[in-house]
PLY file of the C-alpha trace (Angstrom):
ply
format ascii 1.0
element vertex 87
property float x
property float y
property float z
element edge 86
property int vertex1
property int vertex2
end_header
-0.42 0.23 -0.13
1.12 3.49 -0.93
1.51 6.00 1.63
-1.07 8.87 1.56
0.39 12.61 1.31
0.66 13.59 5.06
2.42 10.36 5.94
5.15 11.46 4.06
5.75 14.59 5.22
5.14 13.74 8.49
7.37 10.72 8.67
10.07 13.13 6.68
9.84 16.06 9.38
10.25 13.36 11.91
13.01 12.21 10.63
14.61 15.79 10.56
13.98 16.74 14.32
14.11 13.77 16.00
17.06 12.08 16.42
17.90 7.95 17.00
19.29 7.18 21.06
20.95 4.79 22.60
20.32 4.72 25.69
23.17 2.89 28.25
23.41 0.09 30.50
23.32 1.70 32.81
19.64 3.36 32.12
18.42 0.00 31.09
18.94 -2.13 34.00
17.07 1.13 36.32
14.63 0.84 34.26
14.78 -2.81 33.93
14.51 -2.95 37.53
12.47 -0.18 37.81
9.53 -2.37 36.58
9.98 -5.25 37.79
9.87 -4.08 41.55
6.31 -2.24 39.47
4.95 -4.79 38.56
6.12 -7.05 41.85
3.53 -4.12 43.78
-0.01 -4.42 40.91
1.02 -8.10 41.81
0.54 -7.73 45.67
-2.02 -4.94 44.97
-4.23 -7.46 42.72
-3.65 -9.82 45.53
-4.69 -8.51 48.33
-7.49 -7.06 46.52
-8.81 -10.84 45.65
-8.39 -11.23 49.38
-10.06 -8.77 50.92
-13.54 -10.21 52.11
-16.69 -8.64 51.62
-17.65 -4.93 53.49
-20.91 -6.21 55.43
-24.06 -3.89 55.08
-24.38 -3.05 59.17
-27.79 -2.72 58.37
-29.21 -5.68 56.77
-27.88 -6.81 59.51
-29.63 -4.66 61.97
-32.80 -5.26 60.21
-32.27 -8.91 60.25
-31.32 -9.23 64.15
-34.44 -6.81 65.07
-36.55 -8.95 62.87
-35.58 -12.58 64.48
-36.22 -10.34 68.04
-39.71 -9.33 66.90
-40.41 -12.49 65.90
-39.22 -14.15 68.59
-40.25 -12.40 71.27
-43.56 -12.22 69.29
-43.62 -16.18 70.05
-42.63 -16.09 73.40
-46.03 -13.91 73.76
-48.60 -15.66 72.12
-47.06 -18.62 74.08
-47.76 -17.25 77.00
-50.91 -15.77 75.75
-51.98 -18.87 74.69
-51.39 -21.08 78.13
-52.59 -18.06 80.41
-55.95 -18.71 78.24
-56.19 -22.55 78.92
-55.47 -22.62 82.46
0 1
1 2
2 3
3 4
4 5
5 6
6 7
7 8
8 9
9 10
10 11
11 12
12 13
13 14
14 15
15 16
16 17
17 18
18 19
19 20
20 21
21 22
22 23
23 24
24 25
25 26
26 27
27 28
28 29
29 30
30 31
31 32
32 33
33 34
34 35
35 36
36 37
37 38
38 39
39 40
40 41
41 42
42 43
43 44
44 45
45 46
46 47
47 48
48 49
49 50
50 51
51 52
52 53
53 54
54 55
55 56
56 57
57 58
58 59
59 60
60 61
61 62
62 63
63 64
64 65
65 66
66 67
67 68
68 69
69 70
70 71
71 72
72 73
73 74
74 75
75 76
76 77
77 78
78 79
79 80
80 81
81 82
82 83
83 84
84 85
85 86
């Protein structure tokens, strides 16, 4: 495929303005070390997110406890009332 005119102009302008650079060995080593550390930190954070237990919705737990208390109280009141009516 043939490049369009603007792509050709852009390519030639970039070649004229930018000069190729060869990074030093110490830079490459430093970059490699930093990328490895960043990868390890990212993996550790991801693992912590996966292991974190779900947050408890205390409103739901409280409502369920209240409902159970009311139900148990009602059952006890009904049993006491039924016992008093039979004796």
